[in-house]
C-alpha positions in Angstrom: 0.0 0.0 0.0 1.3 3.4 -0.9 2.6 5.6 1.9 1.0 8.9 2.7 3.3 11.9 2.3 3.4 15.5 1.2 4.7 14.2 -2.2 1.7 11.8 -2.5 -0.7 14.6 -1.8 0.9 16.8 -4.5 1.0 13.9 -7.0 -2.7 13.1 -6.5 -3.6 16.8 -6.7 -1.9 16.9 -10.1 -4.1 14.0 -11.4 -7.3 15.1 -9.7 -7.1 12.5 -6.9 -7.8 9.5 -9.1 -5.0 7.3 -7.7 -6.0 6.9 -4.1 -6.5 3.3 -2.9 -9.0 2.0 -0.5 -7.7 2.0 3.0 -8.4 -1.7 3.6 -9.6 -4.7 1.7 -13.0 -6.3 2.4 -12.4 -10.0 1.6 -14.6 -13.0 2.2 -13.4 -15.1 5.2 -11.0 -18.0 4.7 -11.7 -21.4 6.2 -9.1 -21.1 8.9 -6.8 -18.5 10.5 -4.1 -18.7 13.1 -5.9 -16.0 15.2 -9.4 -14.6 15.1 -10.0 -11.2 16.8 -13.7 -10.6 17.4 -14.3 -6.8 17.4 -13.0 -4.4 14.8 -12.8 -1.4 17.2 -9.6 0.2 18.4 -8.6 -2.5 20.8 -9.2 -5.3 18.4 -7.4 -3.7 15.6 -4.5 -2.6 17.8 -4.2 -6.2 19.0 -4.0 -7.5 15.5 -1.5 -4.8 14.4 0.8 -5.6 17.3 0.6 -9.3 16.6 1.8 -8.7 13.1 4.4 -6.0 14.0 6.1 -7.7 17.0 5.4 -11.4 16.5 5.0 -11.9 12.7 1.5 -13.3 13.1 -0.4 -12.1 10.1 -2.8 -14.9 9.3 -5.4 -13.0 11.3 -9.0 -12.2 10.8 -10.7 -9.3 12.5 -14.4 -10.0 12.6 -17.0 -7.2 13.2 -20.7 -7.6 13.4 -21.3 -4.0 12.4 -19.0 -1.6 10.7 -15.4 -0.9 11.5 -15.0 1.5 14.4 -18.8 1.8 14.8 -18.9 0.8 18.5 -17.3 2.7 21.4 -14.3 3.6 19.3 -16.4 6.0 17.3 -18.6 7.1 20.2 -16.2 8.4 22.9 -15.0 11.8 23.8 -11.4 11.1 22.8 -9.6 11.9 26.1 -6.1 10.5 26.6 -4.4 10.5 30.0 -2.5 8.1 32.3 -2.9 9.7 35.8 -4.2 6.6 37.5 -3.5 5.7 41.1 -2.7 2.0 41.1 0.6 0.8 39.7 -0.8 -1.8 37.2 -3.2 0.9 35.8 -0.6 3.6 35.5 1.8 1.2 33.7 -0.6 0.2 30.9 -2.2 3.7 30.5 1.2 5.4 30.4 2.4 2.8 27.9 -0.7 3.7 25.8 -0.2 7.5 26.2 3.4 7.1 25.0 2.4 5.0 22.0 -0.2 7.7 21.0 2.7 10.2 20.7 4.3 8.2 17.9 1.2 6.5 16.4 0.9 8.8 13.4 4.4 7.9 12.4 4.1 4.2 13.3 0.9 3.8 11.2 1.8 6.4 8.5 -1.7 7.9 9.2 -2.5 11.2 10.9 -4.5 10.4 14.0 -4.5 14.1 15.0 -3.0 13.4 18.5 -3.1 16.7 20.4 -1.2 16.7 23.8 -3.1 19.7 25.0 -3.1 18.7 28.7 -5.8 17.4 31.0 -7.0 18.8 34.3 -9.0 16.7 36.8 -10.8 19.2 38.9 -11.0 18.9 42.7 -14.3 20.5 43.9 -14.5 18.8 47.3 -11.9 18.4 50.1 -12.1 14.7 49.6 -11.1 15.1 46.0 -8.2 17.4 47.0 -6.8 14.6 49.2 -7.4 12.0 46.6 -5.7 13.8 43.7 -2.8 14.9 45.9 -2.3 11.2 46.7 -2.5 10.3 43.0 0.1 13.0 42.2 2.5 11.4 44.7 1.8 7.9 43.4 2.3 9.1 39.8 5.7 10.5 40.8 6.8 7.1 42.1 5.4 5.5 38.9 7.3 7.8 36.6 4.1 9.4 35.3 4.5 13.2 35.0 1.6 14.9 36.7 1.3 17.7 39.2 -1.2 19.2 41.7 -2.1 22.8 40.8 -3.9 25.5 42.8 -7.1 27.3 41.7 -5.2 30.3 40.3 -3.2 28.0 37.9 -6.5 26.2 36.9 -8.0 29.6 36.0 -4.9 30.5 34.0 -5.1 27.3 32.0 -8.8 27.6 31.4 -10.0 31.3 31.6 -13.6 30.5 30.8 -14.0 28.5 34.0 -15.7 30.0 37.0 -13.6 28.8 39.9 -15.8 30.4 42.6 -19.1 28.6 42.1 -21.2 28.5 45.3 -22.0 24.8 45.1 -18.9 23.5 43.3 -15.9 25.8 43.9 -12.7 24.7 42.3 -10.1 23.9 45.0 -7.4 22.8 42.6 -6.7 20.1 40.1 -4.5 17.2 39.0 -2.7 18.4 35.8 -1.2 16.1 33.2 0.4 18.3 30.6 1.1 15.4 28.2 -2.5 14.2 28.2 -4.8 15.3 25.4 -7.0 14.0 22.6 -6.8 12.3 19.3 -9.3 11.7 16.4 -11.1 8.5 17.3 -12.1 7.5 13.7 -8.5 8.1 12.5 -7.2 5.7 15.1 -9.4 2.9 13.9 -8.8 3.7 10.2 -5.1 3.9 10.7 -4.9 0.5 12.4 -7.2 -1.0 9.8 -5.2 0.3 6.9 -1.9 -1.0 8.5 -3.5 -4.4 9.3 -4.8 -4.9 5.8 -1.4 -3.9 4.4 0.1 -6.8 6.5 -2.3 -9.2 4.8 -4.9 -9.5 7.6 -8.6 -9.9 6.7 -11.0 -7.3 8.1 -14.5 -8.9 7.8 -17.4 -6.5 8.5 -21.1 -7.3 8.8 -20.1 -10.8 10.2 -21.7 -11.6 13.5 -20.4 -14.5 15.7 -23.2 -16.8 16.6 -21.3 -19.6 18.4 -17.8 -20.4 19.7 -16.8 -24.0 18.9 -14.7 -25.9 21.4 -13.3 -29.4 21.6 -11.9 -31.0 24.8 -11.7 -27.6 26.4 -9.9 -25.8 23.6 -11.2 -23.4 21.0 -11.4 -24.7 17.4 -13.3 -21.9 15.7 -16.4 -19.8 15.5 -19.7 -19.9 13.7 -20.7 -16.7 12.0 -23.4 -15.2 9.8 -20.9 -15.8 7.0 -20.2 -19.4 7.8 -17.9 -21.4 10.1 -14.3 -20.2 10.5 -11.6 -22.3 12.3 -8.8 -20.8 14.4 -6.1 -21.8 16.8 -6.5 -18.7 19.0 -9.5 -16.5 19.6 -9.4 -12.9 21.1 -12.6 -11.5 22.4 -12.4 -7.7 22.2 -16.1 -6.6 22.1 -16.5 -4.2 25.0 -20.1 -4.2 26.4 -20.9 -7.4 24.5 -18.1 -9.4 26.1 -20.4 -11.2 28.5 -22.6 -12.5 25.7 -19.6 -13.8 23.7 -18.2 -15.4 26.9 -21.4 -17.3 27.4 -21.1 -18.7 23.9 -17.7 -20.1 24.9 -19.1 -21.5 28.2 -17.9 -19.2 30.9 -19.1 -16.0 32.6 -17.4 -12.6 33.1 -17.6 -10.4 36.2 -18.8 -7.3 34.5 -21.9 -5.4 33.6 -22.9 -3.2 30.6 -24.3 0.3 30.9 -24.8 3.2 28.5 -22.5 6.2 28.6 -23.8 9.3 27.0 -22.1 12.3 25.3 -23.1 15.4 23.3 -21.6 18.3 21.4 -22.6 21.9 21.1 -22.9 24.0 18.0 -19.4 25.1 16.9 -18.0 28.3 18.3 -14.7 30.2 18.1 -11.8 28.7 20.0 -12.2 29.3 23.8 -10.6 26.3 25.4 -7.4 24.5 24.5 -7.2 21.9 27.3 -9.4 19.0 28.6 -11.2 19.4 31.9 -12.8 16.6 33.9 -15.1 17.3 36.8 -16.0 14.2 38.7 -18.1 15.9 41.4 -20.6 17.1 38.8 -20.2 14.0 36.5 -19.0 16.0 33.5 -16.0 16.5 31.3 -15.4 19.1 28.6 -13.1 19.9 25.7 -13.3 21.8 22.4 -12.9 19.9 19.1 -11.0 21.1 16.1 -14.3 22.0 14.5 -15.2 24.3 17.4 -17.8 22.1 19.1 -17.8 21.8 22.8 -17.5 18.1 23.5 -19.4 17.1 26.7 -19.6 13.8 28.5 -21.2 12.7 31.7 -21.5 9.7 34.0 -23.0 6.4 33.1 -26.7 5.5 33.3 -27.8 4.3 36.6 -29.1 0.9 35.3 -27.8 -1.9 33.1 -28.7 -1.4 29.4 -27.4 -1.7 25.9 -28.7 1.6 24.6 -26.6 3.6 22.0 -28.7 6.7 22.1 -29.0 9.7 24.4 -31.7 10.8 26.8 -32.9 14.2 27.8 -32.7 13.7 31.6 -29.1 12.8 31.3 -28.3 15.9 29.2 -30.1 18.0 31.8 -28.2 16.5 34.7 -24.8 16.9 33.0 -25.2 20.4 31.5 -26.9 21.8 34.6 -23.9 21.1 36.7 -21.3 22.1 34.1 -23.1 25.4 33.5 -22.1 26.6 37.0 -18.4 25.9 36.3 -18.5 26.9 32.7 -21.2 29.7 32.3 -20.4 30.0 28.6 -22.3 26.7 28.0 -25.6 28.2 29.1 -25.9 30.1 25.8 -25.1 27.3 23.5 -27.4 24.9 21.6 -26.9 21.2 21.5 -25.9 19.9 18.0 -26.1 16.2 18.5 -26.1 13.5 21.2 -25.3 9.8 21.4 -24.5 6.9 23.7 -22.2 3.9 23.8 -22.2 0.6 25.7 -19.4 0.5 28.3 -18.3 -2.6 30.1 -17.8 -2.1 33.8 -16.1 -4.4 36.3 -16.5 -4.3 40.1 -13.1 -2.5 40.7 -13.4 -0.3 37.6 -10.3 -1.8 36.0 -10.1 -3.8 32.8 -9.8 -7.6 32.2 -7.0 -8.8 29.9 -6.8 -12.4 30.6 -6.7 -16.0 29.6 -10.0 -17.8 30.1 -11.2 -21.3 31.2 -11.2 -22.2 27.5 -7.7 -22.9 26.2 -6.8 -20.6 23.3 -9.5 -18.0 24.2 -8.3 -14.6 25.5 -10.5 -11.7 26.6 -10.0 -8.0 26.6 -12.8 -6.0 28.2 -13.9 -4.0 31.2 -12.4 -0.7 30.2 -15.5 1.2 31.4 -15.3 4.8 30.4 -11.5 4.7 29.8 -11.3 2.5 26.7 -10.1 5.0 24.1 -7.1 6.3 26.0 -5.9 2.7 26.4 -6.2 1.5 22.8 -2.5 1.3 21.8 -1.3 0.0 25.2 -4.1 -2.5 25.4 -3.3 -3.8 21.9 0.4 -4.1 22.8 -0.3 -6.0 26.0 -3.1 -8.2 24.5 -0.8 -9.2 21.5 2.0 -10.2 23.9 -0.5 -12.2 26.0 -1.9 -14.0 23.0 1.5 -14.6 21.4 3.6 -15.6 24.4 1.0 -16.6 27.0 1.9 -13.9 29.4 2.6 -10.2 29.6 3.9 -8.0 32.4 1.3 -5.4 31.6 -1.6 -7.9 31.9 -0.5 -10.0 34.9 -2.6 -8.1 37.4 -5.7 -7.8 35.1 -6.7 -11.5 35.1 -10.4 -12.3 35.3 -9.6 -14.5 38.3 -8.5 -11.6 40.5 -12.1 -11.1 41.6 -12.2 -14.7 42.9 -8.8 -14.2 44.6 -9.6 -10.7 46.1 -6.8 -9.0 44.2 -8.8 -5.9 43.2 -7.3 -2.9 41.4 -9.6 -0.2 42.7 -9.7 2.7 40.3 -13.2 4.1 41.1 -11.7 7.5 41.9 -9.1 7.7 39.1 -11.8 6.7 36.5 -12.6 10.4 36.3 -16.4 10.0 36.1 -19.0 8.2 38.1 -19.6 4.6 37.0 
């Protein structure tokens, strides 16, 4: 596949852009693959790419029941950070954040990574103590963050009202190298690179059964026929529990909707990302000028991928006090995604009771920021049977009581 470059753009401009190729092939599935990845979102595609790049495993199929990147990868608010409290979490999220910095070069695809900085606001004394503790933990982990006072918060985000009567800003946890990236571009870049390696991306192909023999996976049944494999990776976010049931085991997670919305586009007024856990909201401004707003998860289990008015009201009402500018804006569009939440708010990257089956799920509201690190770790786990980045994230930790509690560092209520 041709590389993108300034010269390529000039060449295509001279011939009226008639020479561009499709980003990835859309083949019919083969009878057998060495590895099948179920889920053509960011995590699944990243896993496949790292399998090919680091381990030379390219006889891979990435199966997607919908369209590529149509799940949570295309429905999130694109925040990237690694300021987590627990050591295992900080390790995998910092690996991911560092991989985002070179992703455009690695994939030869502009993912529009913008390290604009992320503030997690402290609006209660409890949060002040918690974020100061996280800053100290990050220093020991080698993750660059700092506690900042209200005046510095106001300097970084002038549109913020730090003296709100109900939710005054008492400071914040600042990560200057955090930021955002273009979610669709991340999926497209990985897909293009995987296809270039010879991997098959098979869309509109739903898995209906996982076939096993003597406790080992041998293949899957799909709406496009039976496909055999030696190893199977389940990377389907909120639908992981359903796929696990097909293989004969259960996962300790639940699925809930997470909603987001964007305003009409306005002139640039905010060049960082702000997260406010007390009011269940987070805010940034997109390159198009839209104010991107997210909130907490729904209060009940569901598989809805649409928004609801009561959730918009709850999120925007609280954010309006901290960001008065929002009160004069109109909502442009709204949507929801299905997030997979575990009891300790940390992911599962693990072997399973079925030999040859591996699962990657439970990222909750933090899946996008983890895509490259998750793919790196999952590929190592599938290729070598173990990975230092996944050792603590086994599905069996709940049975053993080895929780990785990230309910505070998650940044929003869920």
